[in-house]
mmCIF file of the N, C-alpha and C atoms, coordinates in Angstrom:
data_MODEL
# 
_entry.id   MODEL 
# 
loop_
_atom_site.group_PDB 
_atom_site.id 
_atom_site.type_symbol 
_atom_site.label_atom_id 
_atom_site.label_alt_id 
_atom_site.label_comp_id 
_atom_site.label_asym_id 
_atom_site.label_entity_id 
_atom_site.label_seq_id 
_atom_site.pdbx_PDB_ins_code 
_atom_site.Cartn_x 
_atom_site.Cartn_y 
_atom_site.Cartn_z 
_atom_site.occupancy 
_atom_site.B_iso_or_equiv 
_atom_site.pdbx_formal_charge 
_atom_site.auth_seq_id 
_atom_site.auth_comp_id 
_atom_site.auth_asym_id 
_atom_site.auth_atom_id 
_atom_site.pdbx_PDB_model_num 
ATOM 1   N N  . UNK A 1 1  ? 0.850   -1.161 0.000  1.00 0.00 ? 1  UNK A N  1 
ATOM 2   C CA . UNK A 1 1  ? 0.000   0.000  0.000  1.00 0.00 ? 1  UNK A CA 1 
ATOM 3   C C  . UNK A 1 1  ? 0.895   1.223  0.000  1.00 0.00 ? 1  UNK A C  1 
ATOM 4   N N  . UNK A 1 2  ? 0.477   2.201  -0.778 1.00 0.00 ? 2  UNK A N  1 
ATOM 5   C CA . UNK A 1 2  ? 1.290   3.390  -0.955 1.00 0.00 ? 2  UNK A CA 1 
ATOM 6   C C  . UNK A 1 2  ? 0.407   4.622  -0.851 1.00 0.00 ? 2  UNK A C  1 
ATOM 7   N N  . UNK A 1 3  ? 0.867   5.628  -0.124 1.00 0.00 ? 3  UNK A N  1 
ATOM 8   C CA . UNK A 1 3  ? 0.207   6.928  -0.088 1.00 0.00 ? 3  UNK A CA 1 
ATOM 9   C C  . UNK A 1 3  ? 1.046   7.875  -0.931 1.00 0.00 ? 3  UNK A C  1 
ATOM 10  N N  . UNK A 1 4  ? 0.403   8.521  -1.916 1.00 0.00 ? 4  UNK A N  1 
ATOM 11  C CA . UNK A 1 4  ? 1.107   9.458  -2.789 1.00 0.00 ? 4  UNK A CA 1 
ATOM 12  C C  . UNK A 1 4  ? 0.431   10.820 -2.734 1.00 0.00 ? 4  UNK A C  1 
ATOM 13  N N  . UNK A 1 5  ? 1.195   11.891 -3.070 1.00 0.00 ? 5  UNK A N  1 
ATOM 14  C CA . UNK A 1 5  ? 0.607   13.221 -3.121 1.00 0.00 ? 5  UNK A CA 1 
ATOM 15  C C  . UNK A 1 5  ? 0.072   13.494 -4.528 1.00 0.00 ? 5  UNK A C  1 
ATOM 16  N N  . UNK A 1 6  ? -0.438  14.711 -4.760 1.00 0.00 ? 6  UNK A N  1 
ATOM 17  C CA . UNK A 1 6  ? -1.056  15.046 -6.045 1.00 0.00 ? 6  UNK A CA 1 
ATOM 18  C C  . UNK A 1 6  ? -0.073  14.950 -7.207 1.00 0.00 ? 6  UNK A C  1 
ATOM 19  N N  . UNK A 1 7  ? 1.228   15.115 -6.942 1.00 0.00 ? 7  UNK A N  1 
ATOM 20  C CA . UNK A 1 7  ? 2.247   15.030 -7.993 1.00 0.00 ? 7  UNK A CA 1 
ATOM 21  C C  . UNK A 1 7  ? 2.721   13.598 -8.223 1.00 0.00 ? 7  UNK A C  1 
ATOM 22  N N  . UNK A 1 8  ? 2.197   12.649 -7.454 1.00 0.00 ? 8  UNK A N  1 
ATOM 23  C CA . UNK A 1 8  ? 2.590   11.252 -7.611 1.00 0.00 ? 8  UNK A CA 1 
ATOM 24  C C  . UNK A 1 8  ? 3.799   10.843 -6.796 1.00 0.00 ? 8  UNK A C  1 
ATOM 25  N N  . UNK A 1 9  ? 4.269   11.715 -5.920 1.00 0.00 ? 9  UNK A N  1 
ATOM 26  C CA . UNK A 1 9  ? 5.409   11.384 -5.056 1.00 0.00 ? 9  UNK A CA 1 
ATOM 27  C C  . UNK A 1 9  ? 4.944   10.516 -3.892 1.00 0.00 ? 9  UNK A C  1 
ATOM 28  N N  . UNK A 1 10 ? 5.711   9.494  -3.579 1.00 0.00 ? 10 UNK A N  1 
ATOM 29  C CA . UNK A 1 10 ? 5.368   8.592  -2.490 1.00 0.00 ? 10 UNK A CA 1 
ATOM 30  C C  . UNK A 1 10 ? 5.552   9.287  -1.149 1.00 0.00 ? 10 UNK A C  1 
ATOM 31  N N  . UNK A 1 11 ? 4.491   9.309  -0.339 1.00 0.00 ? 11 UNK A N  1 
ATOM 32  C CA . UNK A 1 11 ? 4.548   9.878  1.003  1.00 0.00 ? 11 UNK A CA 1 
ATOM 33  C C  . UNK A 1 11 ? 4.867   8.804  2.031  1.00 0.00 ? 11 UNK A C  1 
ATOM 34  N N  . UNK A 1 12 ? 4.258   7.638  1.853  1.00 0.00 ? 12 UNK A N  1 
ATOM 35  C CA . UNK A 1 12 ? 4.474   6.526  2.772  1.00 0.00 ? 12 UNK A CA 1 
ATOM 36  C C  . UNK A 1 12 ? 4.124   5.239  2.046  1.00 0.00 ? 12 UNK A C  1 
ATOM 37  N N  . UNK A 1 13 ? 4.866   4.191  2.314  1.00 0.00 ? 13 UNK A N  1 
ATOM 38  C CA . UNK A 1 13 ? 4.610   2.905  1.671  1.00 0.00 ? 13 UNK A CA 1 
ATOM 39  C C  . UNK A 1 13 ? 4.702   1.788  2.701  1.00 0.00 ? 13 UNK A C  1 
ATOM 40  N N  . UNK A 1 14 ? 3.838   0.806  2.554  1.00 0.00 ? 14 UNK A N  1 
ATOM 41  C CA . UNK A 1 14 ? 3.858   -0.388 3.393  1.00 0.00 ? 14 UNK A CA 1 
ATOM 42  C C  . UNK A 1 14 ? 4.066   -1.592 2.486  1.00 0.00 ? 14 UNK A C  1 
ATOM 43  N N  . UNK A 1 15 ? 5.056   -2.379 2.761  1.00 0.00 ? 15 UNK A N  1 
ATOM 44  C CA . UNK A 1 15 ? 5.264   -3.605 1.998  1.00 0.00 ? 15 UNK A CA 1 
ATOM 45  C C  . UNK A 1 15 ? 4.336   -4.688 2.513  1.00 0.00 ? 15 UNK A C  1 
ATOM 46  N N  . UNK A 1 16 ? 4.505   -5.864 1.987  1.00 0.00 ? 16 UNK A N  1 
ATOM 47  C CA . UNK A 1 16 ? 3.702   -6.968 2.496  1.00 0.00 ? 16 UNK A CA 1 
ATOM 48  C C  . UNK A 1 16 ? 3.056   -7.785 1.408  1.00 0.00 ? 16 UNK A C  1 
ATOM 49  N N  . UNK A 1 17 ? 2.038   -8.521 1.799  1.00 0.00 ? 17 UNK A N  1 
ATOM 50  C CA . UNK A 1 17 ? 1.364   -9.464 0.909  1.00 0.00 ? 17 UNK A CA 1 
ATOM 51  C C  . UNK A 1 17 ? 0.754   -8.808 -0.323 1.00 0.00 ? 17 UNK A C  1 
ATOM 52  N N  . UNK A 1 18 ? 0.410   -7.533 -0.261 1.00 0.00 ? 18 UNK A N  1 
ATOM 53  C CA . UNK A 1 18 ? -0.305  -6.889 -1.348 1.00 0.00 ? 18 UNK A CA 1 
ATOM 54  C C  . UNK A 1 18 ? 0.612   -6.189 -2.351 1.00 0.00 ? 18 UNK A C  1 
ATOM 55  N N  . UNK A 1 19 ? 1.906   -6.236 -2.157 1.00 0.00 ? 19 UNK A N  1 
ATOM 56  C CA . UNK A 1 19 ? 2.842   -5.563 -3.064 1.00 0.00 ? 19 UNK A CA 1 
ATOM 57  C C  . UNK A 1 19 ? 2.769   -6.076 -4.496 1.00 0.00 ? 19 UNK A C  1 
ATOM 58  N N  . UNK A 1 20 ? 2.406   -7.327 -4.705 1.00 0.00 ? 20 UNK A N  1 
ATOM 59  C CA . UNK A 1 20 ? 2.410   -7.902 -6.045 1.00 0.00 ? 20 UNK A CA 1 
ATOM 60  C C  . UNK A 1 20 ? 1.111   -7.684 -6.815 1.00 0.00 ? 20 UNK A C  1 
ATOM 61  N N  . UNK A 1 21 ? 0.128   -7.040 -6.193 1.00 0.00 ? 21 UNK A N  1 
ATOM 62  C CA . UNK A 1 21 ? -1.150  -6.796 -6.854 1.00 0.00 ? 21 UNK A CA 1 
ATOM 63  C C  . UNK A 1 21 ? -1.147  -5.431 -7.542 1.00 0.00 ? 21 UNK A C  1 
ATOM 64  N N  . UNK A 1 22 ? -2.060  -5.275 -8.496 1.00 0.00 ? 22 UNK A N  1 
ATOM 65  C CA . UNK A 1 22 ? -2.202  -3.980 -9.159 1.00 0.00 ? 22 UNK A CA 1 
ATOM 66  C C  . UNK A 1 22 ? -2.628  -2.936 -8.137 1.00 0.00 ? 22 UNK A C  1 
ATOM 67  N N  . UNK A 1 23 ? -2.184  -1.720 -8.327 1.00 0.00 ? 23 UNK A N  1 
ATOM 68  C CA . UNK A 1 23 ? -2.507  -0.620 -7.413 1.00 0.00 ? 23 UNK A CA 1 
ATOM 69  C C  . UNK A 1 23 ? -3.842  0.013  -7.798 1.00 0.00 ? 23 UNK A C  1 
ATOM 70  N N  . UNK A 1 24 ? -4.573  0.431  -6.787 1.00 0.00 ? 24 UNK A N  1 
ATOM 71  C CA . UNK A 1 24 ? -5.810  1.174  -6.969 1.00 0.00 ? 24 UNK A CA 1 
ATOM 72  C C  . UNK A 1 24 ? -5.597  2.532  -6.325 1.00 0.00 ? 24 UNK A C  1 
ATOM 73  N N  . UNK A 1 25 ? -5.838  3.594  -7.077 1.00 0.00 ? 25 UNK A N  1 
ATOM 74  C CA . UNK A 1 25 ? -5.629  4.940  -6.555 1.00 0.00 ? 25 UNK A CA 1 
ATOM 75  C C  . UNK A 1 25 ? -6.968  5.611  -6.317 1.00 0.00 ? 25 UNK A C  1 
ATOM 76  N N  . UNK A 1 26 ? -7.037  6.370  -5.236 1.00 0.00 ? 26 UNK A N  1 
ATOM 77  C CA . UNK A 1 26 ? -8.236  7.140  -4.951 1.00 0.00 ? 26 UNK A CA 1 
ATOM 78  C C  . UNK A 1 26 ? -7.816  8.469  -4.348 1.00 0.00 ? 26 UNK A C  1 
ATOM 79  N N  . UNK A 1 27 ? -8.717  9.422  -4.390 1.00 0.00 ? 27 UNK A N  1 
ATOM 80  C CA . UNK A 1 27 ? -8.412  10.743 -3.864 1.00 0.00 ? 27 UNK A CA 1 
ATOM 81  C C  . UNK A 1 27 ? -8.205  10.676 -2.345 1.00 0.00 ? 27 UNK A C  1 
ATOM 82  N N  . UNK A 1 28 ? -7.244  11.440 -1.854 1.00 0.00 ? 28 UNK A N  1 
ATOM 83  C CA . UNK A 1 28 ? -6.935  11.454 -0.425 1.00 0.00 ? 28 UNK A CA 1 
ATOM 84  C C  . UNK A 1 28 ? -8.070  12.103 0.356  1.00 0.00 ? 28 UNK A C  1 
ATOM 85  N N  . UNK A 1 29 ? -8.414  11.500 1.459  1.00 0.00 ? 29 UNK A N  1 
ATOM 86  C CA . UNK A 1 29 ? -9.386  12.065 2.397  1.00 0.00 ? 29 UNK A CA 1 
ATOM 87  C C  . UNK A 1 29 ? -8.801  11.921 3.795  1.00 0.00 ? 29 UNK A C  1 
ATOM 88  N N  . UNK A 1 30 ? -8.717  13.008 4.532  1.00 0.00 ? 30 UNK A N  1 
ATOM 89  C CA . UNK A 1 30 ? -8.172  12.981 5.890  1.00 0.00 ? 30 UNK A CA 1 
ATOM 90  C C  . UNK A 1 30 ? -9.190  12.348 6.825  1.00 0.00 ? 30 UNK A C  1 
ATOM 91  N N  . UNK A 1 31 ? -8.810  11.279 7.503  1.00 0.00 ? 31 UNK A N  1 
ATOM 92  C CA . UNK A 1 31 ? -9.690  10.640 8.476  1.00 0.00 ? 31 UNK A CA 1 
ATOM 93  C C  . UNK A 1 31 ? -9.596  11.372 9.811  1.00 0.00 ? 31 UNK A C  1 
ATOM 94  N N  . UNK A 1 32 ? -10.648 11.299 10.616 1.00 0.00 ? 32 UNK A N  1 
ATOM 95  C CA . UNK A 1 32 ? -10.566 11.852 11.966 1.00 0.00 ? 32 UNK A CA 1 
ATOM 96  C C  . UNK A 1 32 ? -9.455  11.144 12.744 1.00 0.00 ? 32 UNK A C  1 
ATOM 97  N N  . UNK A 1 33 ? -8.776  11.882 13.629 1.00 0.00 ? 33 UNK A N  1 
ATOM 98  C CA . UNK A 1 33 ? -7.689  11.309 14.410 1.00 0.00 ? 33 UNK A CA 1 
ATOM 99  C C  . UNK A 1 33 ? -7.912  11.554 15.892 1.00 0.00 ? 33 UNK A C  1 
ATOM 100 N N  . UNK A 1 34 ? -7.385  10.623 16.710 1.00 0.00 ? 34 UNK A N  1 
ATOM 101 C CA . UNK A 1 34 ? -7.455  10.804 18.153 1.00 0.00 ? 34 UNK A CA 1 
ATOM 102 C C  . UNK A 1 34 ? -6.202  11.542 18.639 1.00 0.00 ? 34 UNK A C  1 
ATOM 103 N N  . UNK A 1 35 ? -6.084  11.700 19.946 1.00 0.00 ? 35 UNK A N  1 
ATOM 104 C CA . UNK A 1 35 ? -4.956  12.459 20.514 1.00 0.00 ? 35 UNK A CA 1 
ATOM 105 C C  . UNK A 1 35 ? -3.607  11.787 20.291 1.00 0.00 ? 35 UNK A C  1 
ATOM 106 N N  . UNK A 1 36 ? -3.593  10.485 19.970 1.00 0.00 ? 36 UNK A N  1 
ATOM 107 C CA . UNK A 1 36 ? -2.347  9.765  19.697 1.00 0.00 ? 36 UNK A CA 1 
ATOM 108 C C  . UNK A 1 36 ? -1.975  9.794  18.215 1.00 0.00 ? 36 UNK A C  1 
ATOM 109 N N  . UNK A 1 37 ? -2.809  10.412 17.381 1.00 0.00 ? 37 UNK A N  1 
ATOM 110 C CA . UNK A 1 37 ? -2.535  10.495 15.952 1.00 0.00 ? 37 UNK A CA 1 
ATOM 111 C C  . UNK A 1 37 ? -3.029  9.312  15.143 1.00 0.00 ? 37 UNK A C  1 
ATOM 112 N N  . UNK A 1 38 ? -3.793  8.411  15.772 1.00 0.00 ? 38 UNK A N  1 
ATOM 113 C CA . UNK A 1 38 ? -4.347  7.272  15.030 1.00 0.00 ? 38 UNK A CA 1 
ATOM 114 C C  . UNK A 1 38 ? -5.592  7.704  14.262 1.00 0.00 ? 38 UNK A C  1 
ATOM 115 N N  . UNK A 1 39 ? -5.730  7.176  13.051 1.00 0.00 ? 39 UNK A N  1 
ATOM 116 C CA . UNK A 1 39 ? -6.857  7.514  12.181 1.00 0.00 ? 39 UNK A CA 1 
ATOM 117 C C  . UNK A 1 39 ? -8.005  6.539  12.380 1.00 0.00 ? 39 UNK A C  1 
ATOM 118 N N  . UNK A 1 40 ? -9.227  7.020  12.123 1.00 0.00 ? 40 UNK A N  1 
ATOM 119 C CA . UNK A 1 40 ? -10.429 6.197  12.240 1.00 0.00 ? 40 UNK A CA 1 
ATOM 120 C C  . UNK A 1 40 ? -11.214 6.249  10.936 1.00 0.00 ? 40 UNK A C  1 
ATOM 121 N N  . UNK A 1 41 ? -11.683 5.077  10.485 1.00 0.00 ? 41 UNK A N  1 
ATOM 122 C CA . UNK A 1 41 ? -12.492 4.994  9.284  1.00 0.00 ? 41 UNK A CA 1 
ATOM 123 C C  . UNK A 1 41 ? -13.777 4.263  9.623  1.00 0.00 ? 41 UNK A C  1 
ATOM 124 N N  . UNK A 1 42 ? -14.913 4.899  9.326  1.00 0.00 ? 42 UNK A N  1 
ATOM 125 C CA . UNK A 1 42 ? -16.213 4.263  9.558  1.00 0.00 ? 42 UNK A CA 1 
ATOM 126 C C  . UNK A 1 42 ? -16.584 3.423  8.349  1.00 0.00 ? 42 UNK A C  1 
ATOM 127 N N  . UNK A 1 43 ? -17.291 2.333  8.588  1.00 0.00 ? 43 UNK A N  1 
ATOM 128 C CA . UNK A 1 43 ? -17.744 1.485  7.496  1.00 0.00 ? 43 UNK A CA 1 
ATOM 129 C C  . UNK A 1 43 ? -19.051 0.812  7.851  1.00 0.00 ? 43 UNK A C  1 
ATOM 130 N N  . UNK A 1 44 ? -19.826 0.483  6.839  1.00 0.00 ? 44 UNK A N  1 
ATOM 131 C CA . UNK A 1 44 ? -21.083 -0.228 7.025  1.00 0.00 ? 44 UNK A CA 1 
ATOM 132 C C  . UNK A 1 44 ? -20.919 -1.628 6.462  1.00 0.00 ? 44 UNK A C  1 
ATOM 133 N N  . UNK A 1 45 ? -21.281 -2.619 7.240  1.00 0.00 ? 45 UNK A N  1 
ATOM 134 C CA . UNK A 1 45 ? -21.178 -4.018 6.848  1.00 0.00 ? 45 UNK A CA 1 
ATOM 135 C C  . UNK A 1 45 ? -22.591 -4.586 6.760  1.00 0.00 ? 45 UNK A C  1 
ATOM 136 N N  . UNK A 1 46 ? -22.875 -5.275 5.680  1.00 0.00 ? 46 UNK A N  1 
ATOM 137 C CA . UNK A 1 46 ? -24.214 -5.836 5.548  1.00 0.00 ? 46 UNK A CA 1 
ATOM 138 C C  . UNK A 1 46 ? -24.176 -7.176 4.833  1.00 0.00 ? 46 UNK A C  1 
ATOM 139 N N  . UNK A 1 47 ? -25.163 -7.987 5.168  1.00 0.00 ? 47 UNK A N  1 
ATOM 140 C CA . UNK A 1 47 ? -25.366 -9.279 4.508  1.00 0.00 ? 47 UNK A CA 1 
ATOM 141 C C  . UNK A 1 47 ? -26.878 -9.481 4.451  1.00 0.00 ? 47 UNK A C  1 
ATOM 142 N N  . UNK A 1 48 ? -27.439 -9.250 3.288  1.00 0.00 ? 48 UNK A N  1 
ATOM 143 C CA . UNK A 1 48 ? -28.881 -9.262 3.091  1.00 0.00 ? 48 UNK A CA 1 
ATOM 144 C C  . UNK A 1 48 ? -29.524 -8.224 3.975  1.00 0.00 ? 48 UNK A C  1 
ATOM 145 N N  . UNK A 1 49 ? -30.272 -8.611 4.997  1.00 0.00 ? 49 UNK A N  1 
ATOM 146 C CA . UNK A 1 49 ? -30.985 -7.615 5.794  1.00 0.00 ? 49 UNK A CA 1 
ATOM 147 C C  . UNK A 1 49 ? -30.231 -7.165 7.041  1.00 0.00 ? 49 UNK A C  1 
ATOM 148 N N  . UNK A 1 50 ? -29.292 -7.965 7.524  1.00 0.00 ? 50 UNK A N  1 
ATOM 149 C CA . UNK A 1 50 ? -28.543 -7.568 8.716  1.00 0.00 ? 50 UNK A CA 1 
ATOM 150 C C  . UNK A 1 50 ? -27.543 -6.465 8.352  1.00 0.00 ? 50 UNK A C  1 
ATOM 151 N N  . UNK A 1 51 ? -27.306 -5.563 9.270  1.00 0.00 ? 51 UNK A N  1 
ATOM 152 C CA . UNK A 1 51 ? -26.423 -4.437 8.989  1.00 0.00 ? 51 UNK A CA 1 
ATOM 153 C C  . UNK A 1 51 ? -25.680 -4.045 10.263 1.00 0.00 ? 51 UNK A C  1 
ATOM 154 N N  . UNK A 1 52 ? -24.454 -3.604 10.112 1.00 0.00 ? 52 UNK A N  1 
ATOM 155 C CA . UNK A 1 52 ? -23.684 -3.154 11.262 1.00 0.00 ? 52 UNK A CA 1 
ATOM 156 C C  . UNK A 1 52 ? -22.789 -1.999 10.874 1.00 0.00 ? 52 UNK A C  1 
ATOM 157 N N  . UNK A 1 53 ? -22.493 -1.147 11.826 1.00 0.00 ? 53 UNK A N  1 
ATOM 158 C CA . UNK A 1 53 ? -21.592 -0.022 11.628 1.00 0.00 ? 53 UNK A CA 1 
ATOM 159 C C  . UNK A 1 53 ? -20.316 -0.325 12.386 1.00 0.00 ? 53 UNK A C  1 
ATOM 160 N N  . UNK A 1 54 ? -19.196 -0.196 11.731 1.00 0.00 ? 54 UNK A N  1 
ATOM 161 C CA . UNK A 1 54 ? -17.928 -0.503 12.386 1.00 0.00 ? 54 UNK A CA 1 
ATOM 162 C C  . UNK A 1 54 ? -16.910 0.592  12.163 1.00 0.00 ? 54 UNK A C  1 
ATOM 163 N N  . UNK A 1 55 ? -15.873 0.614  12.979 1.00 0.00 ? 55 UNK A N  1 
ATOM 164 C CA . UNK A 1 55 ? -14.780 1.571  12.850 1.00 0.00 ? 55 UNK A CA 1 
ATOM 165 C C  . UNK A 1 55 ? -13.454 0.823  12.847 1.00 0.00 ? 55 UNK A C  1 
ATOM 166 N N  . UNK A 1 56 ? -12.566 1.223  11.932 1.00 0.00 ? 56 UNK A N  1 
ATOM 167 C CA . UNK A 1 56 ? -11.210 0.684  11.924 1.00 0.00 ? 56 UNK A CA 1 
ATOM 168 C C  . UNK A 1 56 ? -10.281 1.777  12.417 1.00 0.00 ? 56 UNK A C  1 
ATOM 169 N N  . UNK A 1 57 ? -9.270  1.379  13.189 1.00 0.00 ? 57 UNK A N  1 
ATOM 170 C CA . UNK A 1 57 ? -8.311  2.335  13.743 1.00 0.00 ? 57 UNK A CA 1 
ATOM 171 C C  . UNK A 1 57 ? -6.913  1.928  13.309 1.00 0.00 ? 57 UNK A C  1 
ATOM 172 N N  . UNK A 1 58 ? -6.153  2.871  12.804 1.00 0.00 ? 58 UNK A N  1 
ATOM 173 C CA . UNK A 1 58 ? -4.793  2.593  12.370 1.00 0.00 ? 58 UNK A CA 1 
ATOM 174 C C  . UNK A 1 58 ? -3.974  3.870  12.341 1.00 0.00 ? 58 UNK A C  1 
ATOM 175 N N  . UNK A 1 59 ? -2.933  3.867  11.537 1.00 0.00 ? 59 UNK A N  1 
ATOM 176 C CA . UNK A 1 59 ? -2.060  5.038  11.462 1.00 0.00 ? 59 UNK A CA 1 
ATOM 177 C C  . UNK A 1 59 ? -2.292  5.753  10.139 1.00 0.00 ? 59 UNK A C  1 
ATOM 178 N N  . UNK A 1 60 ? -1.258  6.125  9.437  1.00 0.00 ? 60 UNK A N  1 
ATOM 179 C CA . UNK A 1 60 ? -1.410  6.888  8.193  1.00 0.00 ? 60 UNK A CA 1 
ATOM 180 C C  . UNK A 1 60 ? -2.138  6.104  7.112  1.00 0.00 ? 60 UNK A C  1 
ATOM 181 N N  . UNK A 1 61 ? -1.843  4.810  7.012  1.00 0.00 ? 61 UNK A N  1 
ATOM 182 C CA . UNK A 1 61 ? -2.488  3.960  6.017  1.00 0.00 ? 61 UNK A CA 1 
ATOM 183 C C  . UNK A 1 61 ? -3.255  2.871  6.762  1.00 0.00 ? 61 UNK A C  1 
ATOM 184 N N  . UNK A 1 62 ? -4.555  2.791  6.520  1.00 0.00 ? 62 UNK A N  1 
ATOM 185 C CA . UNK A 1 62 ? -5.361  1.740  7.145  1.00 0.00 ? 62 UNK A CA 1 
ATOM 186 C C  . UNK A 1 62 ? -5.266  0.507  6.263  1.00 0.00 ? 62 UNK A C  1 
ATOM 187 N N  . UNK A 1 63 ? -4.813  -0.600 6.859  1.00 0.00 ? 63 UNK A N  1 
ATOM 188 C CA . UNK A 1 63 ? -4.621  -1.833 6.103  1.00 0.00 ? 63 UNK A CA 1 
ATOM 189 C C  . UNK A 1 63 ? -5.268  -2.997 6.846  1.00 0.00 ? 63 UNK A C  1 
ATOM 190 N N  . UNK A 1 64 ? -4.938  -4.228 6.459  1.00 0.00 ? 64 UNK A N  1 
ATOM 191 C CA . UNK A 1 64 ? -5.559  -5.383 7.096  1.00 0.00 ? 64 UNK A CA 1 
ATOM 192 C C  . UNK A 1 64 ? -5.055  -5.625 8.515  1.00 0.00 ? 64 UNK A C  1 
ATOM 193 N N  . UNK A 1 65 ? -4.092  -4.856 8.973  1.00 0.00 ? 65 UNK A N  1 
ATOM 194 C CA . UNK A 1 65 ? -3.633  -4.952 10.359 1.00 0.00 ? 65 UNK A CA 1 
ATOM 195 C C  . UNK A 1 65 ? -4.269  -3.880 11.249 1.00 0.00 ? 65 UNK A C  1 
ATOM 196 N N  . UNK A 1 66 ? -5.135  -3.039 10.675 1.00 0.00 ? 66 UNK A N  1 
ATOM 197 C CA . UNK A 1 66 ? -5.839  -2.028 11.464 1.00 0.00 ? 66 UNK A CA 1 
ATOM 198 C C  . UNK A 1 66 ? -6.775  -2.723 12.438 1.00 0.00 ? 66 UNK A C  1 
ATOM 199 N N  . UNK A 1 67 ? -7.011  -2.103 13.551 1.00 0.00 ? 67 UNK A N  1 
ATOM 200 C CA . UNK A 1 67 ? -7.833  -2.702 14.608 1.00 0.00 ? 67 UNK A CA 1 
ATOM 201 C C  . UNK A 1 67 ? -9.303  -2.337 14.438 1.00 0.00 ? 67 UNK A C  1 
ATOM 202 N N  . UNK A 1 68 ? -10.178 -3.263 14.788 1.00 0.00 ? 68 UNK A N  1 
ATOM 203 C CA . UNK A 1 68 ? -11.607 -2.990 14.837 1.00 0.00 ? 68 UNK A CA 1 
ATOM 204 C C  . UNK A 1 68 ? -11.924 -2.389 16.194 1.00 0.00 ? 68 UNK A C  1 
ATOM 205 N N  . UNK A 1 69 ? -12.637 -1.272 16.195 1.00 0.00 ? 69 UNK A N  1 
ATOM 206 C CA . UNK A 1 69 ? -12.993 -0.599 17.439 1.00 0.00 ? 69 UNK A CA 1 
ATOM 207 C C  . UNK A 1 69 ? -14.444 -0.944 17.759 1.00 0.00 ? 69 UNK A C  1 
ATOM 208 N N  . UNK A 1 70 ? -14.645 -1.636 18.848 1.00 0.00 ? 70 UNK A N  1 
ATOM 209 C CA . UNK A 1 70 ? -16.013 -1.998 19.208 1.00 0.00 ? 70 UNK A CA 1 
ATOM 210 C C  . UNK A 1 70 ? -16.758 -0.776 19.731 1.00 0.00 ? 70 UNK A C  1 
ATOM 211 N N  . UNK A 1 71 ? -18.065 -0.812 19.573 1.00 0.00 ? 71 UNK A N  1 
ATOM 212 C CA . UNK A 1 71 ? -18.901 0.311  19.986 1.00 0.00 ? 71 UNK A CA 1 
ATOM 213 C C  . UNK A 1 71 ? -20.343 -0.177 20.106 1.00 0.00 ? 71 UNK A C  1 
ATOM 214 N N  . UNK A 1 72 ? -21.154 0.683  20.663 1.00 0.00 ? 72 UNK A N  1 
ATOM 215 C CA . UNK A 1 72 ? -22.569 0.375  20.772 1.00 0.00 ? 72 UNK A CA 1 
ATOM 216 C C  . UNK A 1 72 ? -23.348 1.677  20.641 1.00 0.00 ? 72 UNK A C  1 
ATOM 217 N N  . UNK A 1 73 ? -24.349 1.681  19.781 1.00 0.00 ? 73 UNK A N  1 
ATOM 218 C CA . UNK A 1 73 ? -25.201 2.847  19.618 1.00 0.00 ? 73 UNK A CA 1 
ATOM 219 C C  . UNK A 1 73 ? -26.514 2.541  20.309 1.00 0.00 ? 73 UNK A C  1 
ATOM 220 N N  . UNK A 1 74 ? -26.884 3.410  21.223 1.00 0.00 ? 74 UNK A N  1 
ATOM 221 C CA . UNK A 1 74 ? -28.094 3.197  22.011 1.00 0.00 ? 74 UNK A CA 1 
ATOM 222 C C  . UNK A 1 74 ? -29.152 4.207  21.644 1.00 0.00 ? 74 UNK A C  1 
# 
């Protein structure tokens, strides 16, 4: 996984299992961060009618090692 700026310069790169796959590029969006500088990404998970809202927590690049943050909406 690679983070690049608008000019295509690499800002940060993570090696690993996904290095051999084709790259997918998308526009940068700043995620909300906590006081430790960790980023949070919200996501909706669904399977037919069941649905759940989840949050992943990581650093500059959220990858498959990012943590799931449990929560409850009342």
